[in-house]
N, C-alpha and C positions, 0 to 999 in steps of 0.2 A: 865941488858940488856933485860931480858925477860919482865920486867915491862915497859921498854921504848917501846918495840915492841908492847906490848898490848895496850898501850896508843896511840901509833901512828896508830895502826890498828883501834882502836875505833874512833879516830879522822877522819880517812879516811872514815870509814863507815858513821859517822855522817855527814861529809862534803858531801858525795855522796847522802845521804838521803835528806839533805837540798837542794842540787842542783836539785835532782829529784822533790822535792816538789815545789821548785821555778819554775822549767821548766813546771811542770804540771799546776801550778797556772797560768803561762803565756800562755801556749798553750791551756788550757781548753776553754777559751773564743773563741779562734780562731777555735778550733774543733767544738765548739757549733755553731759558726757562719757559718762554712762550712756545717754543718748538716742542719741548717736552710735554707741556700742557696740551698742545694740539694733538700730539701723538697719543697721549693718554686718553684724551676725549675720543679720538678715533677708535682706540682699543675698547673703550667702554661702550661706544655705540655699536661696534661690531659684536661685542660680547652680549649686549642687550638684544641685538638682532638674532644672534645664535640662540640665545636663551628663549626668545619668542618662538623661533622655529622648533626648538626642542620641546617647548611647552605645547605648541600646536600638534607636533607629532605624538607627544605623550597623550594629549587629549584624544587624538584620533585612535591611538592604540587602546586607550581605556574604553572609549566608546565601542570599538570593535569587540573588545573582550566582554564588555557588558552585554552587547547584543548577542555574542556567541553564547554566553552563559544563559541568556534568556531563551535562546533557541534550544540549548541543551536541556534546560529545565522543562521547557514545553514538550520536547520529545520524550523525556523521561516520564513526565506526567501522562502523556498520551500512551506511552508503552505500558505503563502500569494499568491504565484504564483498558487498554486493548487486551492485556493478559486476563483481566477479570472478565471481559466480555467473551474471550475465546473459551473460557471454561464452560460457558453456557452455549456457545455457538457450535462447538464440536459435537456435543450430544445435548441439544436443547430439549426442554420438555415437549411433550406431544402437542400441547396447545400452541407453543411457539412454532413448531414444525408446520402445523396446519396453517398458521398465519403466513409463514415464509413461503408456503406453496401457493399462496394466493386464494385459498379456499375460504369461504364464509361459513363453513359448517360449525355449529356449536359442539361442545364436548358431549352433551347429552345425545345429540343426533348422531355423532360419530360412533358412540358406543352402541346405539341402536343398529346402525349399519354394520358394525363389527359383529354383533350377535346374529344378524341376518346372514352375513357371509359365513359364519361358523356353522349355522344350521344348514345352509345351502351346500357347503362342502361335505357335511356329514351325510345328508340325503343323497348327494351325488355318488359318494363312495359306497353307500349301502346299495344303491341301484346298480352299480357296476359289479358288485359281488365281493367287495373287500371284506376280509374277516372282521368279526365284531370287535376284537380287541384293538384294532387299528382305528376304529371310529372315534374314540376320545381324542386321539392324536390329530385326526383330520379336523375335528371340531376346534381344537386349540389352534391349529395352523390356520384354519379359515377365520377364526375370530381375532387372533393377535398378529398373525403374520401377513395375511393378504391386505387388510386395510392399511397397515403401516407401510408395507411395500408400495402401495399405491400413492400414499402421501409422499414418500421419499422419491418416487419416480416423478411425480408432478413438480415437486420442489426442485429437483435437479434440472428438469426441462425448463422451468421458469428462470433459473440462474443462467442457463445457457443462452436463452433468449435475451436476457439482460446484458450479458457480456457481448453479444453480437451488436447491440445498439448503443451501448454506453459510450464507446469512443466517439461515435457520431454526435451524441448529445454534448460531449465535452467540446468538440470542435465548434458546435453552434454557440456554446457559451463563450468560447474564446473570441469568436467573431463579434459577438454582441459586446463584449467588454472592450475590444479594440475599436469598435465603432463609437464608443462613448457611453453605452448603456451601463447602468449599475448591475452588479451581480444578481441582485434581487429580480430584476426584469428578465435576465437571461434564464434564471431558474423557472420563473413563471412561464416563459416561452416554451421550455422543455416540458413543463407540466401540462401544457395545453396542446402541443403539437406533436410530440414524439410518440412512437408506437409503444404498446405495452411490452413488458412491464416497466419500462423506464418512466413512462408517464405517471404511473401510480406511485412510484418511489419518490419522484420529485414533487408530486402533488402532496405527499405526506410532509415534505420539507416546507412547502408553502402553508399547509395547515398548521404545522408546528410554529411557524412564524406568527400566524394569526393568533395563536394561543399565548404568545409572549416570548418564545424562545428566539435566540439569535440564529443567524445562518450557520455559524460554525457548530453550535450545539445541535441544531437540527440535522446537519450533515453527518455528524458523528453518530447519530441514531439510525442512519440508513442501514448500517450493518446488522441491526437487530431484525430487520425484515428482509434483507437480502444477504444471505450468508456466503459472501465471497470476499477474498482479500481486496479486490478492486474497489468495492464500495468503501472499505476501510481506508484505502489510499486517498480516495476523494475527500473523505472527512478530515484526514490528517493534513492534506494540502491546504484546505480551507482554514483549518484551525491555526496552522503555523503562519499562514499569510495574514490572518487577522491579528495575531500577537506580535509578529516580528516585522510585518510589512514586506514589501517587495512587489515585483511585477506579477500580478495575478494571471494575466493572459499567458505570460511565458510559462508560469508554473503549471497551469492547466494544459497548455500545449505539450509540455514535456510529459505530463501524466498521460495524455491521449496517445502520444507516441510510444510510451512504455507499455501501455495496455495493448496496443496493436502489435508490438514486438512480442509480448507474452502470448498473444493469440497465434502469431505465426510460429513461435517456438512450440506451442502445444500441438499445432497441426503437423509440424515437422516430426516431433517425437511420436505422434500417433502413426504417421506414415512409416517411420522407421521400425515401429514395433508391430506393424501389421503382419509381417512374415512370422514373427514369433507367436502372435495370436493365432494365426492360421495353423501353425504347427501344433500349438497347444490344443486347439479345437479338434484337430485330427487325432491326436494322441488320446484326448479325453473321450472321443466318440468311438475309437477303435474297439475297446472291449465290448461295448453294447452291439456294435455292428457284427463282430465275430460271433457273439452269443446268439444273435438273431439268425445269422446264416447257418450256424451249426444246428440250431433248433429246427430250422426249416429242412435241412438235409437229413438230420438224425434226431428226430424228436425223442426217441427212447433214451438217447445218451444224455440229454439235457433235462429230462423230466424230473429226475431225483433232486435236482437243485431247488425245485419249486414245490415238491410234494413231501419231502422228508425234513425232519428237524435238523439233521446234519447239513443238508443243503441250505436251509434257512440260515444256519450259523455261518456257513461259508459265504453266503450272499451278504450277511451283515458285516463280516470282516472285510469283504471286498469293497463294500460301499464306504466303509470308514477309510480304508487306504486310498481309494479313488478320490474321496473328498479331500484328504490331506494333500494328495498330489495336485489336484486341481487348484486348491487354494494357494499352494506354494507357487505354482506356475503363474497364477493370477497376481500374486504379490511381486513376483519377479518382473512381470510385464508392465505393471502400472507405475508410472513415473509422475512425481509431483513437480510441476513447473511453476 
């Protein structure tokens, strides 16, 4: 009985082992296939994740390239417009120069004033005793030279005043934008509170808005009445910000800092060139001083220069050469910043 039980038990164990081996043999391939499927799914999920990351990165690069191209196109368009404006801004017509000088004189009245200046210069030269053949030249110089020089002088002085106050106006706009006010309110604040001529220029922007122009278009027109690069910089910054977006307060703050640095550089260049200007003034005045001293000490020695035709010819050549030297020194001392 014991032997039968042992044999039965051995048979059961052997049958169980055989069944387990058969089951393992049958299920091993299925388990292996499931593991392969699981690994494949993990690989596919990882590939999809990588693909989504690549697509997102590609989209960001495409968006950045599109934005960069938009900015480049805007800059190119603005540069072309600026070149067209510079052709008229370097040597604008007389009517535009009068407007840029802040004068309200009409062209008819300006020509009347020019004629009066020419007649006054002619009468003054005649009363001094200038020879008659010089009077037509005095009339032309008084009619065409003196009024235009006055307009140019007033125009340059107005630009200088504008550059002194323009960075402060930009700082006010930056503070207004940072405090939550729109750009339009900041410009209106400058148009009502800033000193001249900044107030007038920003008032023109406000008036242009009331006529239907946008702020970028009105800002780009500032350079027409204020002939300086700084006004063009302001219009370009507003134009680019409106088309490409960005932090307006930061852009205007950077512009204000650049304008202040330009002003400091101009003052530094002017200070460094003062020695050369003083030397040029002494060299230019030396011939006249020597001529005056020699004439005082020996009038008979210098009189032939003013009484003979040969002396007049020598004076003419001397004036030409002196003018060439003075203009050359002036060109060497003037630096564009």
